[in-house]
N, C-alpha and C positions, 0 to 999 in steps of 0.2 A: 589712348588718350581721349579725354572727354572733348566733345565737339560743341556742346552747349550747356548752359545752366541758367536758371532764372531765379531772381530773388527780389525782394521788396526794399525800397529805401523810402520811408514814409509812405505816401500814397502812390508812388511811381513804381511800376514794374520794370525790372531790368533784365535783359537777356544778354548774356555774353555768348557770342556766336562765332565760331571759327570758319574760315575759308581755307585753311590748311593747317594741320597740326602735325609737327615733325619732331625728330630728335636730330641735333646736328652739333658739330664743334662751334664754339662761339668766341674764340680768341680775338676776333676783330672788334668785338663789343667791350673788350678790356684792353684796349690799345695802350701800349707803354706801361702797363700795370705788371709789377713782378709776378711772375707765373705762380709762384707758390702762395702769394696773397690771394689772388682771385680764385684759383682752383680750390684752395681750402674753403673759401667763403661759399663757394658753390657745391661743395662737398663731392668733388670729383678728383681723380688721382693725377690726370694728365691733361693738358690743354686741348688735346685732340679728342678727348672723350666726349660723347654726345650728351647734350643737355635738351630737356624738352623745350620747345619753342613754338609759340603760336602766331598766327596771322589772324587777328581777330577784329571784330566789330562789335557794337553794342546797340541793341534795340531798346529804346526808352518809351514807355507808355504811361501817360498821366495827364490830368487836366485837359482831357479831350484832345490830346495831342499824341501822335506816334512819330518818333524821331529816330533816324538811324545815324549812328556816329561812325563814319568811315565805311567803305564798300569793298575792302578785301582786294584780292588779285583779279577777280573776274576770269574771263575765258583765257587770258593771256599769261596766267601764273606759271612760274617755273617749277613749282613742286607738284607736278602732276601726279607722282606716285605717293605724295603724302596722304596721310589719313584725312578724309573729308575734303580733299582738294576741290576747289571750285563749287563748293556746296553751300554757300551762303544764302542763296536765294531759297533753296529747299529748306534750309534751317528756319528761315523766317516763316516761310508756309506751314512748316511743322508746328509753329506756335499758334496757328489758326489766323495769322495776319496775312491779308492779301497785299500784294505789292502796291496796289492802287490806294491803300489805306495810309500809306506813309506820307506824312505832311511835309517833313523836312529831312533833308540829308545834310549833315554837318561834318566837315572835315578838319581834323587836327592839322593836316598839311596835305600836300599834293604829290607825295611820292607814290609810286606806281602800285605798291601793295596796299594802298589806302583808298584808291579811286577806281578799282577795276570793274566793279559792277554798276558804274553810273549809267552806261549804256549797253544796249544790246543790238545785234544786227537785225534789220528787217528790210527786205526788198532792196538791197544794195546800199543802204544807208545805215547810220547808227541813230537810234532813238533812245530817249530816256527810259531806263528800267522802271523807274517810279514816276508814273506819268502825272501824277498830282502833287508832286513835291517841289519845294524850293530848295535850292542848294545854297549853303552858306560857307564862306571861306573868309580868312582875315584879308584885309587889304594889303598887308605886308607880304603875305604869301603870294598873292596874285601879282603884286609888283615885281617880286623876285623872279617868278616864273616868266614873266614877260620881259625881263630885263636883258635876257640873253646870257646871264651869268651862270645859269644852271648847266651843270655837265652830267647829263643823266647816264645811267648805266647803258652801255652800248647795245645791249639786247633790248632796250626798251626806249630807244630814241623815237620820238613821235607818238608814244603812247597816248599823251594828252589830246593828241589830234582826234583819237578815236573816242576817248572816254570823258573828255571835259570840254573841248571846243563845241560839241554839239548841244551841250547844255547852256553854254554861253550864248550861242547863236539863237537859241529859243528864248532868251531873256529869263532864264530860270535862276540866275545866280545873284545873290544879295551878299555884300561884304559887310564886315564889321571890323572894328579896331579897338584895341585896349580891352579893358575889363567892363563888361556890360551884360545885362540880362538879355538873352537871345531867344530863350523859350521861357514860359512861365516857371519852369523849374530848373532852368540851366544858365549858368553864367560862364562867360569866357574868361579864361586866366591865360594872359600871354605868357608863353615859356619858350622864347626864341633859343636857338642854338643848334638844335638838330637841323632846322631850316629857319631862315630869318622870321617867317610868319607863323612858326609852330605855335599851336594852341592847346592848352589842357582845358578841362571843363569841370565845374563844380556843380553836381546835382544836389538840390536842396529840396526837401519835402517833409512836413510834419516834424520839424526839428531835427531831421536826420540828414546826413550829408554823405556824399560819395564823390571822390576826386578821380576822374578819368584822365590819366596822364599822358596818353598817346605815346609818342616816341621820345618824350623827355626822359623816359626810362624804358630801357628794353628788358630789364630784370630788376627786381626789388633791390638788389645789391647796389644799383646805381643810385638809389635814393638814400642809401646808407653811407656810401663812399662817393661823394659828389665829384671828385677828381678822377674817377674811373670813367674816362670818357671814350665812347665807341669812335672807331675810326670813321664811321659814317656820319658823324656830327660836323656840321659845317663850321661852327664857331665854339671851341671847347670852353672858352671863357663865359660866354652867354649861357651855354649848357649848365655849367656849374652854377651860375647864378639862378638859372630857372629852377634847378632841383632844390636849392635853398628856399626859393619861394614856395614851392610845393610842400616842403616840410613845414614851413610856417603856417601856411593855410591849413594844412592837415591838422596840426596840433591845435590851432586856434578853434577850428570848427569841430574838433574831435571826429574827424571824417574817416570813413573807410577809404581805402585807396586800392586802385587796381589799374591795369594797363592792358592794351590790346595784344602785346606780345607775351604777357604772362600766360603760362598754361592755365587752362580752364579747370577749377575755379580757384584763382589765387587772389584773395582779398585780404588786406591787413590794416593795421593802424601804425602810424609813425609816432615815436616819442623821442626825447632827447634828454640825456642826463650825462653829467660830467664831460661835456662837450663831445659826447658820442650819440650817434643817431641810431635808433633801433627800429626795425620792421618786424612787427609781431603778427603772424597770420591769425586770421579770425575765421572761426567756423560760423557761418551764417545759415539761417534757415532758408531753404530753397522752396520756392513755390512751383507748382505744376500749372495752374491756371494762369495764362497770360492775358486774360480778357479784361 
């Protein structure tokens, strides 16, 4: 499986980067969906057949800004045997980008597989991996995590103490709410449901657009069938509404669409006809130079 790919959206360079690429059964992502329906849609024969699944981030560079969207599993990831496991920082450096060059780290949400490389150990403490960056997270997500309502995976209780609290303590976190321009080329699109503060992002440059959907969709079929809700989503009703919004924005902007859990490189466009939604993969020109 591919671990990275780079392409252009207008004048912005985009790198899809994996922190672990694996194949695994995915029935929990199609909770309460008739087996014959979702297995047919995914072109597999049985629910326990393996499906390519990525744990990815996106590096964006344009308008004199270098922005990282989500930071993978980090050193505490469970897929240590997966291809490319724990290699996000190496993939960034392979592009010729130093960690010190990253101006902002933006989180779709704060689940453990999206925040892992926020910090690294140094002399008995955790320090920011990207020393010159500011971190941006939605107000709603911060409030949820601080509310005591979160029931994290038992293997990862306290992980935010390692990878997020040190960022907060250093005053590096800025919050946002609603739909707003948070980078010269990046607009936040609230898509709650997976978590209450989950956010997708619309990249716009030179009349071209790319929707980065985060965990609002773990597979393109989630954008086609909004009611196919993963068991890991906190609020199925909100998730369904959020996917509708993604479709509406994508069609209005004629935007490319991709997600961090889609295998690299899965990019497509959404359309709607006769009350049916369609995801059509798009072959895009990939660039080698990320400078």
